[in-house]
Backbone of each chain as ProteinMPNN parsed JSONL, in Angstrom:
{"seq_chain_A": "XXXXXXXXXXXXXXXXXXXXXXXXXXXXXXXXXXXXXXXXXXXXXXXXXXXXXXXXXXXXXXXXXXXXXXXXXXXXXXX", "coords_chain_A": {"N_chain_A": [[0.849, -1.19, 0.0], [0.844, 2.013, -1.098], [2.121, 5.097, 0.206], [2.615, 8.661, 0.481], [5.389, 10.644, 1.366], [6.383, 13.794, 2.346], [9.034, 16.211, 2.291], [10.435, 19.232, 3.579], [12.354, 22.283, 3.393], [14.866, 22.132, 5.818], [14.543, 19.368, 6.291], [14.295, 18.312, 3.752], [16.795, 18.854, 2.8], [18.357, 17.217, 4.455], [17.442, 14.615, 3.799], [17.813, 14.628, 1.125], [15.752, 14.595, -0.59], [12.537, 15.585, -1.878], [10.18, 14.331, -1.893], [9.092, 11.081, -1.018], [7.944, 7.82, -1.891], [6.412, 5.401, 0.014], [6.077, 2.006, 0.791], [3.729, 0.512, 2.738], [2.3, -1.657, 5.286], [-1.196, -2.141, 5.671], [-3.127, -0.302, 8.094], [-1.249, 0.697, 9.835], [-0.029, 2.975, 12.354], [0.531, 6.543, 12.292], [2.742, 7.37, 13.837], [4.456, 5.114, 13.904], [5.323, 5.012, 11.284], [6.617, 7.456, 10.969], [8.665, 7.099, 12.864], [10.041, 5.005, 11.692], [11.039, 6.241, 9.41], [12.703, 8.141, 10.534], [14.594, 6.476, 11.599], [15.666, 5.549, 9.275], [16.733, 7.842, 8.153], [18.807, 9.081, 10.029], [19.865, 11.612, 10.644], [17.763, 13.337, 10.678], [16.821, 13.404, 13.25], [18.313, 15.236, 14.601], [17.05, 17.589, 14.44], [14.356, 19.833, 15.494], [11.421, 18.397, 15.13], [8.344, 18.422, 13.253], [5.194, 16.951, 12.419], [2.917, 15.885, 9.869], [-0.285, 14.705, 8.743], [-2.067, 14.233, 5.901], [-2.111, 17.024, 5.496], [-2.658, 18.123, 7.967], [-1.632, 18.881, 11.284], [-0.088, 16.184, 12.966], [-1.053, 13.77, 15.43], [0.119, 11.41, 15.739], [-1.257, 9.176, 16.234], [-2.894, 8.597, 14.148], [-4.451, 6.375, 11.869], [-2.983, 5.066, 9.067], [-3.847, 5.32, 5.696], [-4.261, 3.992, 2.362], [-2.613, 5.919, -0.06], [-2.381, 8.199, 1.52], [-1.061, 11.412, 2.542], [1.825, 12.191, 4.034], [3.986, 14.282, 6.039], [7.214, 15.438, 7.019], [8.759, 17.874, 8.844], [10.787, 20.682, 9.926], [10.521, 22.726, 12.925], [8.577, 25.57, 12.311], [9.396, 28.582, 10.431], [8.392, 30.933, 9.327], [7.198, 34.278, 8.512]], "CA_chain_A": [[0.0, 0.0, 0.0], [1.764, 3.153, -1.182], [1.795, 6.413, 0.761], [3.588, 9.682, 0.087], [5.968, 11.414, 2.47], [7.0, 15.016, 1.825], [10.028, 16.899, 3.119], [10.58, 20.652, 3.24], [13.437, 23.002, 4.061], [15.982, 21.354, 6.357], [14.361, 17.906, 6.172], [14.575, 17.901, 2.371], [18.263, 18.872, 2.671], [18.877, 16.026, 5.15], [17.112, 13.376, 3.085], [18.154, 14.77, -0.292], [14.536, 14.353, -1.371], [11.365, 16.402, -1.546], [9.072, 13.396, -1.684], [9.341, 9.66, -1.256], [6.771, 6.955, -1.786], [6.752, 4.298, 0.911], [5.09, 0.935, 0.765], [3.514, 0.06, 4.12], [1.157, -2.557, 5.461], [-2.413, -1.42, 6.059], [-3.476, -0.238, 9.511], [-0.185, 1.253, 10.691], [-0.245, 4.329, 12.861], [1.48, 7.526, 11.762], [3.956, 7.388, 14.656], [5.346, 4.025, 13.475], [5.918, 5.346, 9.984], [7.577, 8.538, 11.205], [9.823, 6.514, 13.556], [10.763, 4.202, 10.709], [11.76, 7.162, 8.524], [13.795, 8.762, 11.304], [15.634, 5.438, 11.679], [16.281, 5.463, 7.945], [17.489, 9.091, 7.955], [19.032, 9.449, 11.441], [20.174, 13.036, 10.829], [16.506, 14.066, 10.935], [16.604, 13.492, 14.695], [19.058, 16.39, 15.107], [16.179, 18.767, 14.338], [13.052, 19.859, 16.172], [10.561, 17.971, 14.028], [6.885, 18.438, 13.289], [4.672, 15.914, 11.533], [1.531, 16.086, 9.453], [-0.97, 13.674, 7.969], [-3.078, 14.863, 5.042], [-2.06, 18.482, 5.642], [-3.041, 18.541, 9.316], [-0.638, 18.436, 12.259], [-0.401, 14.816, 13.36], [-0.857, 13.347, 16.82], [0.865, 10.148, 15.689], [-2.188, 8.046, 16.417], [-3.688, 8.413, 12.937], [-4.289, 5.138, 11.099], [-2.61, 5.526, 7.73], [-4.569, 4.628, 4.62], [-3.711, 4.032, 1.004], [-2.57, 7.22, -0.728], [-2.265, 9.33, 2.455], [0.089, 12.306, 2.362], [2.479, 12.521, 5.3], [5.127, 15.185, 5.871], [8.12, 15.639, 8.16], [9.465, 19.135, 8.653], [11.305, 21.275, 11.164], [9.733, 23.808, 13.508], [8.401, 26.503, 11.194], [10.137, 29.845, 10.611], [7.872, 31.989, 8.455], [7.007, 35.588, 9.125]], "C_chain_A": [[0.892, 1.251, 0.0], [1.227, 4.409, -0.478], [2.894, 7.391, 0.346], [4.095, 10.396, 1.333], [6.718, 12.605, 1.871], [8.003, 15.574, 2.83], [10.153, 18.337, 2.641], [11.812, 21.216, 3.944], [14.537, 22.056, 4.525], [15.784, 19.851, 6.193], [14.556, 17.429, 4.727], [16.084, 17.948, 2.108], [18.858, 17.6, 3.276], [18.634, 14.748, 4.338], [17.552, 13.423, 1.618], [16.943, 14.58, -1.192], [13.43, 15.306, -0.949], [10.154, 15.506, -1.282], [9.567, 11.969, -1.861], [8.009, 8.916, -1.174], [7.193, 5.731, -0.993], [5.651, 3.257, 0.824], [4.923, 0.413, 2.192], [2.371, -0.95, 4.168], [-0.012, -1.745, 6.02], [-2.565, -1.38, 7.582], [-2.381, 0.298, 10.42], [-0.563, 2.632, 11.186], [0.871, 5.247, 12.377], [2.812, 7.482, 12.503], [4.967, 6.328, 14.213], [6.07, 4.376, 12.182], [6.95, 6.462, 10.15], [8.839, 7.987, 11.883], [10.706, 5.733, 12.587], [11.604, 5.105, 9.792], [12.922, 7.851, 9.246], [14.937, 7.748, 11.465], [16.396, 5.344, 10.353], [17.154, 6.682, 7.647], [17.806, 9.668, 9.342], [19.351, 10.931, 11.667], [18.916, 13.882, 11.031], [16.358, 14.351, 12.433], [17.368, 14.647, 15.346], [18.123, 17.598, 15.235], [14.953, 18.659, 15.242], [12.002, 19.589, 15.103], [9.078, 18.136, 14.319], [6.397, 17.466, 12.211], [3.241, 16.255, 11.113], [1.025, 14.871, 8.694], [-2.093, 14.363, 7.214], [-3.257, 16.358, 5.37], [-2.658, 19.006, 6.942], [-1.935, 18.079, 10.258], [-1.064, 17.101, 12.841], [-0.224, 14.625, 14.859], [0.034, 12.106, 16.857], [-0.044, 8.939, 15.761], [-3.007, 7.737, 15.157], [-3.397, 7.049, 12.29], [-4.065, 5.557, 9.64], [-3.243, 4.631, 6.664], [-3.844, 4.807, 3.294], [-3.754, 5.463, 0.443], [-2.467, 8.416, 0.196], [-0.991, 10.128, 2.192], [0.632, 12.694, 3.741], [3.593, 13.535, 5.028], [5.903, 15.273, 7.169], [8.865, 16.935, 7.905], [9.915, 19.701, 9.994], [10.333, 22.331, 11.664], [9.737, 24.978, 12.523], [9.078, 27.848, 11.496], [9.688, 30.92, 9.625], [7.749, 33.308, 9.205], [7.996, 36.611, 8.619]], "O_chain_A": [[1.603, 1.515, 0.969], [0.041, 4.728, -0.561], [3.971, 6.981, -0.087], [3.324, 10.711, 2.24], [7.576, 12.442, 1.003], [7.846, 15.431, 4.042], [9.999, 18.627, 1.455], [12.253, 20.687, 4.964], [15.074, 21.278, 3.737], [16.755, 19.126, 5.977], [14.937, 16.281, 4.499], [16.598, 17.179, 1.294], [19.747, 16.981, 2.692], [19.523, 13.906, 4.212], [17.651, 12.39, 0.956], [17.08, 14.424, -2.405], [13.392, 15.772, 0.19], [9.234, 15.874, -0.552], [10.369, 11.687, -2.751], [7.081, 9.334, -0.481], [8.208, 5.103, -1.293], [4.463, 3.577, 0.789], [5.884, -0.077, 2.786], [1.587, -1.079, 3.227], [0.186, -0.778, 6.756], [-2.175, -2.32, 8.273], [-2.554, 0.351, 11.637], [-1.311, 3.363, 10.537], [1.987, 4.811, 12.093], [3.876, 7.546, 11.888], [6.169, 6.589, 14.15], [7.253, 4.084, 12.006], [8.022, 6.42, 9.547], [9.953, 8.364, 11.519], [11.935, 5.789, 12.647], [12.736, 4.77, 9.445], [13.974, 8.109, 8.66], [16.109, 8.125, 11.465], [17.601, 5.094, 10.323], [18.181, 6.574, 6.977], [17.163, 10.621, 9.784], [19.132, 11.449, 12.762], [18.998, 15.016, 11.503], [15.841, 15.395, 12.832], [17.109, 14.998, 16.497], [18.367, 18.506, 16.029], [14.568, 17.579, 15.687], [11.725, 20.448, 14.267], [8.622, 18.01, 15.456], [7.092, 17.199, 11.231], [2.466, 16.826, 11.879], [1.791, 14.119, 8.092], [-2.963, 14.996, 7.813], [-4.37, 16.868, 5.498], [-3.102, 20.151, 7.028], [-1.36, 17.008, 10.061], [-2.232, 16.896, 13.17], [0.645, 15.24, 15.477], [0.631, 11.794, 17.887], [0.342, 7.827, 15.401], [-3.724, 6.738, 15.106], [-2.244, 6.633, 12.183], [-4.858, 6.302, 9.064], [-3.187, 3.402, 6.716], [-2.955, 5.644, 3.139], [-4.792, 6.124, 0.471], [-2.465, 9.552, -0.279], [0.007, 9.605, 1.696], [-0.009, 13.419, 4.502], [4.084, 13.629, 3.904], [5.342, 15.195, 8.262], [9.526, 17.088, 6.877], [9.478, 19.253, 11.054], [9.444, 22.775, 10.938], [10.779, 25.329, 11.97], [9.301, 28.202, 12.653], [10.497, 31.716, 9.148], [8.141, 33.43, 10.365], [7.963, 37.766, 9.043]]}, "seq_chain_B": "XXXXXXXXXXXXXXXXXXXXXXXXXXXXXXXXXXXXXXXXXXXXXXXXXXXXXXXXXXXXXXXXXXXXXXXXXXXXXXXXXXXXXXXXXXXXXXXXXXXXXXXXXXXXXXXXXXXXXXXXXXXXXXXXXXXXXXXXXXXXX", "coords_chain_B": {"N_chain_B": [[-15.13, 32.882, 7.737], [-15.316, 35.975, 6.138], [-16.497, 37.88, 3.272], [-14.554, 39.738, 2.886], [-12.304, 38.782, 4.089], [-9.079, 37.358, 3.518], [-6.483, 35.15, 2.296], [-3.224, 34.484, 1.183], [-0.527, 33.076, -0.719], [2.408, 34.144, -2.282], [4.726, 34.64, -4.99], [5.366, 37.04, -5.911], [6.33, 40.517, -5.38], [4.909, 42.092, -2.469], [2.208, 44.307, -2.274], [1.721, 46.494, 0.111], [-0.183, 48.471, 0.763], [-2.375, 47.797, -0.823], [-3.147, 45.405, 0.31], [-3.91, 46.27, 2.849], [-6.069, 47.928, 2.195], [-7.915, 46.208, 1.08], [-9.246, 44.887, 3.138], [-10.997, 46.602, 4.332], [-14.116, 47.471, 5.612], [-17.186, 49.453, 5.514], [-17.95, 50.138, 8.152], [-15.772, 50.277, 9.749], [-13.231, 51.687, 11.871], [-10.54, 51.555, 12.117], [-7.538, 50.266, 10.774], [-5.064, 47.932, 11.352], [-1.879, 47.256, 10.258], [0.622, 44.909, 9.794], [3.868, 45.0, 8.628], [6.112, 42.84, 7.735], [9.524, 42.425, 7.212], [12.659, 41.71, 5.471], [15.462, 41.399, 7.46], [18.696, 42.893, 7.651], [20.775, 42.27, 9.401], [21.202, 39.583, 11.599], [21.562, 38.669, 14.817], [24.119, 39.815, 14.681], [25.22, 38.753, 12.381], [25.624, 39.084, 8.885], [23.035, 39.019, 6.542], [22.64, 38.037, 3.19], [20.569, 37.465, 1.377], [17.188, 36.148, 1.57], [15.394, 33.039, 1.491], [12.223, 31.776, 1.088], [10.185, 28.972, 1.765], [7.23, 27.008, 1.387], [4.872, 24.609, 2.661], [2.544, 24.455, 0.729], [-0.407, 23.886, 0.387], [-1.073, 23.09, 3.018], [-0.174, 25.278, 4.477], [-1.938, 27.282, 3.626], [-4.314, 26.259, 4.673], [-3.743, 26.378, 7.428], [-3.425, 29.135, 7.748], [-6.001, 29.986, 7.236], [-7.302, 28.826, 9.419], [-6.18, 30.373, 11.448], [-7.229, 32.901, 10.904], [-9.958, 32.427, 11.327], [-9.886, 31.716, 14.07], [-8.878, 34.057, 15.232], [-10.929, 35.829, 14.707], [-12.877, 34.838, 16.341], [-11.847, 35.335, 18.854], [-11.242, 38.056, 19.079], [-12.587, 41.375, 18.787], [-12.924, 41.95, 15.876], [-13.241, 42.929, 12.398], [-12.399, 42.222, 9.703], [-9.787, 40.283, 8.151], [-6.685, 40.138, 6.526], [-4.127, 38.163, 5.17], [-0.978, 37.912, 3.733], [1.673, 36.069, 2.511], [4.947, 36.092, 1.39], [6.837, 34.071, -0.9], [9.797, 32.276, -2.035], [12.786, 33.847, -3.376], [13.98, 36.552, -1.472], [15.069, 39.876, -1.248], [17.137, 41.968, 0.905], [15.224, 44.023, 3.009], [12.868, 43.687, 1.584], [9.347, 43.007, 1.697], [8.134, 40.33, 3.587], [5.899, 39.334, 4.85], [2.514, 40.324, 5.236], [0.047, 41.436, 7.401], [-3.183, 42.437, 7.762], [-5.625, 43.955, 9.734], [-8.908, 44.86, 10.328], [-11.031, 46.825, 12.398], [-13.797, 48.105, 14.344], [-12.719, 49.564, 16.412], [-9.449, 50.542, 17.485], [-7.965, 49.08, 19.415], [-8.617, 46.313, 19.561], [-7.833, 45.553, 17.04], [-5.031, 45.913, 17.056], [-4.348, 44.034, 19.032], [-5.253, 41.641, 17.863], [-3.691, 41.527, 15.556], [-1.098, 41.264, 16.573], [-1.386, 38.81, 17.885], [-1.932, 37.186, 15.66], [0.48, 37.274, 14.096], [2.239, 36.11, 15.88], [1.168, 33.542, 16.181], [1.213, 32.687, 13.523], [3.963, 32.456, 13.082], [4.432, 30.272, 14.633], [2.829, 28.172, 13.763], [2.218, 28.032, 10.976], [3.15, 26.259, 8.127], [5.839, 27.31, 6.889], [9.089, 28.032, 5.831], [12.248, 29.61, 6.399], [15.188, 30.364, 4.725], [18.327, 31.519, 5.508], [20.732, 33.261, 3.749], [24.132, 33.651, 3.732], [27.318, 35.331, 3.243], [29.157, 33.307, 3.563], [27.83, 30.879, 3.526], [24.743, 29.003, 4.134], [21.629, 28.692, 5.932], [18.854, 26.827, 7.06], [16.365, 28.23, 8.928], [15.257, 27.346, 12.118], [12.267, 27.212, 13.9], [10.717, 27.848, 17.141], [9.327, 25.231, 19.094]], "CA_chain_B": [[-14.493, 33.765, 6.761], [-16.228, 36.903, 5.463], [-16.109, 38.16, 1.887], [-13.368, 40.603, 2.856], [-11.124, 38.072, 4.604], [-8.359, 36.64, 2.474], [-5.169, 34.641, 2.611], [-2.528, 34.212, -0.072], [0.922, 32.905, -0.801], [2.766, 34.713, -3.573], [6.159, 34.83, -5.236], [5.512, 38.424, -6.377], [6.403, 41.493, -4.286], [3.608, 42.367, -1.865], [1.814, 45.716, -2.182], [1.151, 46.575, 1.461], [-1.39, 49.303, 0.785], [-3.534, 47.115, -1.401], [-3.585, 44.424, 1.316], [-4.604, 47.005, 3.906], [-7.344, 48.464, 1.697], [-8.865, 45.139, 0.735], [-9.995, 44.368, 4.291], [-11.751, 47.672, 4.995], [-15.558, 47.634, 5.4], [-17.59, 50.824, 5.813], [-18.182, 50.438, 9.567], [-14.546, 50.183, 10.535], [-12.538, 52.926, 12.167], [-9.09, 51.385, 12.213], [-6.861, 49.096, 10.206], [-3.684, 47.754, 11.791], [-1.158, 46.442, 9.275], [2.006, 44.544, 10.089], [4.737, 44.814, 7.465], [7.315, 42.114, 8.155], [10.458, 42.412, 6.086], [13.929, 40.999, 5.633], [16.501, 42.103, 8.211], [20.056, 42.715, 7.114], [21.647, 41.658, 10.4], [20.574, 38.755, 12.614], [22.577, 38.327, 15.829], [25.439, 40.289, 14.269], [25.672, 38.159, 11.123], [24.981, 39.766, 7.758], [22.282, 38.193, 5.605], [22.662, 38.562, 1.817], [19.158, 37.41, 1.012], [16.436, 35.058, 2.194], [14.571, 32.213, 0.622], [11.107, 31.191, 1.834], [9.508, 27.827, 1.159], [6.029, 26.633, 2.153], [4.04, 23.445, 2.33], [1.53, 25.442, 0.364], [-1.809, 23.617, 0.744], [-1.237, 23.083, 4.478], [0.013, 26.657, 4.949], [-3.195, 28.002, 3.39], [-5.3, 25.779, 5.668], [-3.388, 26.907, 8.751], [-3.713, 30.575, 7.748], [-7.453, 30.129, 7.35], [-7.64, 28.526, 10.822], [-5.79, 31.523, 12.272], [-8.203, 33.977, 10.69], [-11.194, 32.056, 12.04], [-9.663, 31.77, 15.526], [-8.712, 35.464, 15.633], [-12.234, 36.491, 14.667], [-13.638, 34.399, 17.518], [-11.255, 35.847, 20.094], [-11.101, 39.514, 19.103], [-13.693, 42.125, 18.155], [-12.398, 42.495, 14.622], [-14.165, 42.722, 11.284], [-11.813, 41.459, 8.599], [-8.358, 40.002, 8.27], [-5.985, 39.693, 5.314], [-2.739, 37.719, 5.395], [-0.259, 37.534, 2.517], [3.063, 35.71, 2.792], [5.776, 35.958, 0.19], [7.696, 32.883, -1.005], [10.894, 32.399, -3.0], [13.951, 34.646, -2.96], [13.692, 37.928, -1.059], [16.242, 40.709, -0.973], [17.08, 42.739, 2.144], [14.251, 45.12, 3.009], [11.597, 43.344, 0.932], [8.292, 42.547, 2.603], [7.901, 38.885, 3.564], [4.54, 39.021, 5.302], [1.639, 41.442, 5.592], [-1.204, 41.068, 8.067], [-4.029, 43.609, 7.978], [-6.811, 43.668, 10.538], [-9.772, 46.021, 10.538], [-12.031, 46.712, 13.459], [-14.416, 49.398, 14.646], [-11.849, 50.272, 17.36], [-8.075, 50.115, 17.206], [-7.355, 48.187, 20.405], [-8.807, 44.916, 19.173], [-7.058, 45.304, 15.822], [-3.632, 45.731, 17.466], [-4.223, 42.765, 19.764], [-5.429, 40.527, 16.923], [-2.549, 41.507, 14.643], [0.016, 40.699, 17.35], [-1.68, 37.382, 18.078], [-1.829, 36.5, 14.358], [1.872, 37.077, 13.656], [2.86, 35.157, 16.805], [0.679, 32.2, 15.842], [1.711, 32.347, 12.177], [5.363, 32.033, 13.232], [4.446, 29.031, 15.379], [2.052, 27.053, 13.219], [2.021, 27.946, 9.515], [4.349, 25.583, 7.615], [6.678, 28.106, 5.991], [10.467, 28.041, 6.359], [13.109, 30.675, 5.906], [16.622, 30.036, 4.631], [19.163, 32.722, 5.486], [21.925, 33.055, 2.919], [25.225, 34.534, 4.144], [28.464, 35.309, 2.333], [29.932, 32.072, 3.725], [27.006, 29.679, 3.71], [23.299, 29.234, 4.273], [21.049, 27.844, 6.964], [17.398, 26.845, 7.258], [16.077, 28.681, 10.294], [14.295, 26.5, 12.803], [11.515, 27.967, 14.889], [10.513, 27.237, 18.455], [8.129, 24.384, 19.068]], "C_chain_B": [[-15.563, 34.662, 6.12], [-15.702, 37.168, 4.06], [-14.843, 39.005, 1.809], [-12.133, 39.965, 3.502], [-10.391, 37.445, 3.431], [-6.999, 36.175, 2.964], [-4.52, 34.211, 1.312], [-1.074, 33.887, 0.189], [1.301, 33.429, -2.176], [4.269, 34.762, -3.748], [6.422, 36.248, -5.76], [5.675, 39.358, -5.175], [5.01, 41.86, -3.779], [3.366, 43.869, -1.807], [1.038, 45.901, -0.873], [-0.153, 47.362, 1.479], [-2.598, 48.574, 0.22], [-4.048, 46.041, -0.445], [-4.428, 45.139, 2.367], [-5.977, 47.493, 3.436], [-8.385, 47.384, 1.44], [-9.727, 44.7, 1.907], [-10.969, 45.389, 4.888], [-13.243, 47.694, 4.641], [-15.982, 49.032, 5.87], [-17.681, 51.144, 7.315], [-16.904, 50.464, 10.401], [-13.824, 51.507, 10.682], [-11.038, 52.783, 12.203], [-8.643, 50.133, 11.476], [-5.452, 49.071, 10.775], [-3.016, 46.818, 10.795], [0.26, 46.186, 9.748], [2.733, 44.355, 8.766], [6.012, 44.139, 7.967], [8.281, 42.072, 6.99], [11.82, 41.849, 6.465], [14.968, 41.883, 6.307], [17.865, 41.879, 7.584], [20.965, 41.995, 8.107], [20.831, 40.846, 11.4], [21.668, 38.288, 13.549], [23.981, 38.651, 15.318], [25.946, 39.733, 12.945], [24.911, 38.783, 9.958], [24.319, 38.773, 6.81], [22.356, 38.829, 4.221], [21.25, 38.576, 1.232], [18.499, 36.233, 1.723], [15.714, 34.262, 1.129], [13.48, 31.59, 1.486], [10.478, 30.051, 1.043], [8.292, 27.485, 2.015], [5.532, 25.259, 1.734], [2.696, 24.085, 1.998], [0.089, 25.08, 0.76], [-2.04, 23.619, 2.255], [-1.085, 24.492, 5.042], [-1.282, 27.456, 4.768], [-4.271, 27.567, 4.388], [-5.021, 26.363, 7.045], [-3.673, 28.407, 8.839], [-5.214, 30.814, 7.893], [-7.916, 29.849, 8.78], [-7.324, 29.719, 11.715], [-6.795, 32.66, 12.126], [-9.495, 33.676, 11.45], [-11.028, 32.194, 13.551], [-9.546, 33.213, 16.003], [-10.065, 36.169, 15.666], [-13.148, 36.033, 15.804], [-13.157, 35.099, 18.791], [-11.289, 37.353, 20.217], [-12.275, 40.165, 18.377], [-13.184, 42.78, 16.885], [-13.316, 42.135, 13.47], [-13.577, 41.83, 10.204], [-10.308, 41.345, 8.762], [-7.813, 39.577, 6.909], [-4.559, 39.301, 5.68], [-2.134, 37.343, 4.051], [1.186, 37.234, 2.913], [3.798, 35.504, 1.484], [6.581, 34.666, 0.261], [8.794, 33.139, -2.028], [12.0, 33.279, -2.453], [13.543, 36.072, -2.621], [14.99, 38.662, -0.754], [16.037, 41.431, 0.363], [16.054, 43.868, 1.999], [12.942, 44.797, 2.314], [10.62, 42.763, 1.957], [8.073, 41.046, 2.461], [6.482, 38.531, 3.972], [3.793, 40.318, 5.609], [0.386, 40.873, 6.244], [-1.972, 42.355, 8.309], [-5.296, 43.198, 8.702], [-7.629, 44.945, 10.668], [-10.714, 45.759, 11.696], [-12.636, 48.081, 13.696], [-13.502, 50.229, 15.553], [-10.442, 49.692, 17.317], [-7.524, 49.058, 18.152], [-7.428, 46.715, 19.993], [-7.973, 44.579, 17.946], [-5.58, 45.099, 16.146], [-3.448, 44.367, 18.127], [-4.309, 41.581, 18.81], [-4.222, 40.404, 16.005], [-1.329, 40.887, 15.332], [-0.178, 39.19, 17.554], [-1.459, 36.612, 16.771], [-0.381, 36.274, 13.936], [2.569, 36.072, 14.574], [2.449, 33.725, 16.447], [1.166, 31.758, 14.468], [3.136, 31.806, 12.275], [5.469, 30.687, 13.943], [3.834, 27.868, 14.598], [1.948, 26.963, 11.695], [3.294, 27.367, 8.876], [5.033, 26.344, 6.471], [8.06, 28.144, 6.649], [11.298, 29.062, 5.625], [14.538, 30.161, 5.868], [17.387, 31.346, 4.575], [20.428, 32.404, 4.712], [22.951, 34.112, 3.3], [26.327, 34.472, 3.093], [29.15, 33.946, 2.375], [29.052, 30.852, 4.008], [25.54, 30.025, 3.836], [22.747, 28.278, 5.309], [19.523, 27.976, 6.964], [17.147, 27.213, 8.71], [15.017, 27.763, 10.881], [13.58, 27.306, 13.876], [11.492, 27.267, 16.238], [9.316, 26.298, 18.32], [7.402, 24.5, 20.393]], "O_chain_B": [[-16.58, 34.176, 5.625], [-14.605, 36.739, 3.702], [-14.142, 38.994, 0.797], [-11.045, 40.539, 3.465], [-11.019, 37.043, 2.451], [-6.438, 36.723, 3.912], [-5.176, 33.641, 0.44], [-0.47, 34.344, 1.16], [0.583, 33.182, -3.145], [5.008, 34.908, -2.774], [7.569, 36.612, -6.02], [5.218, 39.04, -4.077], [4.055, 41.931, -4.552], [4.223, 44.621, -1.342], [-0.128, 45.524, -0.762], [-1.115, 46.963, 2.134], [-3.711, 48.716, 0.725], [-5.252, 45.788, -0.391], [-5.513, 44.683, 2.729], [-6.939, 47.469, 4.203], [-9.587, 47.621, 1.566], [-10.828, 44.19, 1.702], [-11.684, 45.08, 5.841], [-13.593, 47.914, 3.482], [-15.216, 49.714, 6.55], [-17.507, 52.298, 7.708], [-16.953, 50.65, 11.617], [-13.8, 52.334, 9.771], [-10.324, 53.781, 12.308], [-9.283, 49.084, 11.548], [-4.727, 50.062, 10.696], [-3.516, 45.727, 10.519], [1.005, 47.115, 10.063], [2.262, 43.631, 7.888], [6.88, 44.787, 8.551], [7.887, 41.715, 5.88], [12.088, 41.554, 7.63], [15.313, 42.957, 5.814], [18.149, 40.806, 7.052], [21.823, 41.206, 7.711], [19.876, 41.358, 11.984], [22.596, 37.595, 13.133], [24.913, 37.867, 15.496], [26.975, 40.177, 12.437], [23.699, 38.985, 10.037], [24.944, 37.823, 6.339], [22.155, 40.036, 4.088], [20.804, 39.575, 0.668], [19.161, 35.433, 2.385], [15.46, 34.741, 0.023], [13.773, 30.951, 2.497], [10.267, 30.145, -0.166], [8.322, 27.653, 3.234], [5.745, 24.814, 0.606], [1.831, 24.237, 2.86], [-0.579, 25.886, 1.408], [-3.076, 24.09, 2.725], [-1.789, 24.863, 5.982], [-1.674, 28.216, 5.653], [-5.04, 28.39, 4.885], [-5.938, 26.791, 7.745], [-4.111, 28.896, 9.881], [-5.64, 31.735, 8.59], [-8.799, 30.531, 9.299], [-8.088, 30.045, 12.624], [-7.164, 33.303, 13.109], [-10.053, 34.543, 12.124], [-11.907, 32.718, 14.235], [-10.062, 33.556, 17.067], [-10.321, 37.0, 16.538], [-14.077, 36.744, 16.187], [-13.946, 35.412, 19.683], [-11.358, 37.885, 21.325], [-12.873, 39.578, 17.474], [-13.03, 44.0, 16.816], [-14.073, 41.167, 13.542], [-14.166, 40.816, 9.83], [-9.654, 42.168, 9.403], [-8.416, 38.75, 6.224], [-3.873, 40.018, 6.408], [-2.709, 36.546, 3.311], [1.84, 38.045, 3.569], [3.313, 34.818, 0.584], [6.961, 34.22, 1.343], [8.729, 34.101, -2.794], [12.145, 33.445, -1.242], [12.841, 36.724, -3.395], [15.885, 38.135, -0.092], [14.923, 41.5, 0.883], [16.029, 44.573, 0.99], [11.984, 45.56, 2.438], [11.012, 42.125, 2.933], [7.855, 40.544, 1.358], [5.924, 37.542, 3.496], [4.35, 41.268, 6.158], [-0.25, 39.958, 5.72], [-1.479, 43.262, 8.98], [-5.953, 42.225, 8.335], [-7.109, 45.986, 11.069], [-11.135, 44.628, 11.94], [-12.065, 49.098, 13.302], [-13.506, 51.458, 15.476], [-10.267, 48.487, 17.134], [-6.708, 48.229, 17.748], [-6.444, 45.98, 20.066], [-7.466, 43.464, 17.817], [-4.94, 44.213, 15.579], [-2.506, 43.638, 17.817], [-3.539, 40.628, 18.925], [-3.779, 39.294, 15.709], [-0.617, 40.079, 14.736], [0.76, 38.406, 17.409], [-0.877, 35.527, 16.771], [-0.044, 35.188, 13.464], [3.39, 35.276, 14.117], [3.281, 32.818, 16.415], [1.496, 30.589, 14.269], [3.475, 30.816, 11.628], [6.506, 30.029, 13.856], [4.259, 26.721, 14.745], [1.616, 25.898, 11.175], [4.383, 27.911, 9.057], [4.836, 26.066, 5.288], [8.178, 28.271, 7.868], [11.107, 29.347, 4.443], [15.038, 29.598, 6.842], [17.137, 32.184, 3.709], [21.107, 31.413, 4.98], [22.688, 35.311, 3.209], [26.272, 33.661, 2.168], [29.665, 33.475, 1.361], [29.491, 29.904, 4.659], [25.138, 31.177, 3.67], [23.3, 27.204, 5.545], [18.977, 29.077, 6.881], [17.67, 26.566, 9.617], [14.019, 27.444, 10.237], [14.216, 28.002, 14.667], [12.147, 26.246, 16.449], [8.407, 26.545, 17.527], [6.364, 23.868, 20.586]]}, "name": "protein", "num_of_chains": 2, "seq": "XXXXXXXXXXXXXXXXXXXXXXXXXXXXXXXXXXXXXXXXXXXXXXXXXXXXXXXXXXXXXXXXXXXXXXXXXXXXXXXXXXXXXXXXXXXXXXXXXXXXXXXXXXXXXXXXXXXXXXXXXXXXXXXXXXXXXXXXXXXXXXXXXXXXXXXXXXXXXXXXXXXXXXXXXXXXXXXXXXXXXXXXXXXXXXXXXXXXXXXXXXXXXXXXXXXXXXXXXXXX"}
């Protein structure tokens, strides 16, 4: 089951990617997927990270479905 | 959201006056407008230019949430927020927030609240480019 994970700013620099597609098993929670990605790209953990699922800030408890859009980014700095 | 509320992301220079005028209804006595722009020196280090990036669809949703929340909390009529993206030179406007209200106090309070919350929750990031390198600025969580 494919899902999309987006990176912005510092997290796209760390991963070298703006988007990756990840194949996961159905019924996983967001937290597991984010943890798995941080394990894959350990330099992400250096940053203060925020997470979203389908363009809403994530609690981590969300059950991830086919085609969901997740994102990992650093604490925001607009303004 | 009222007909005069609006939120935008743009790569074009922002015309502050047009933002301020767009939010004004006939019954309002005050518009408070914040003009946020690019500083040349941050903690003693000279910035050559800035680059802003957004998670655009989520940023627009978060900006809309802020407008709705501000209108619940403060006695204000209309709110406009425009944030610039892409490369910005020193002194260029990065963000404009205009708030109209019948009385100025609520407009000042709402404008201050909006910029504080925008800096905390709207997914936009700033890269500072120096003579000897560049860094993505990380906010507070």
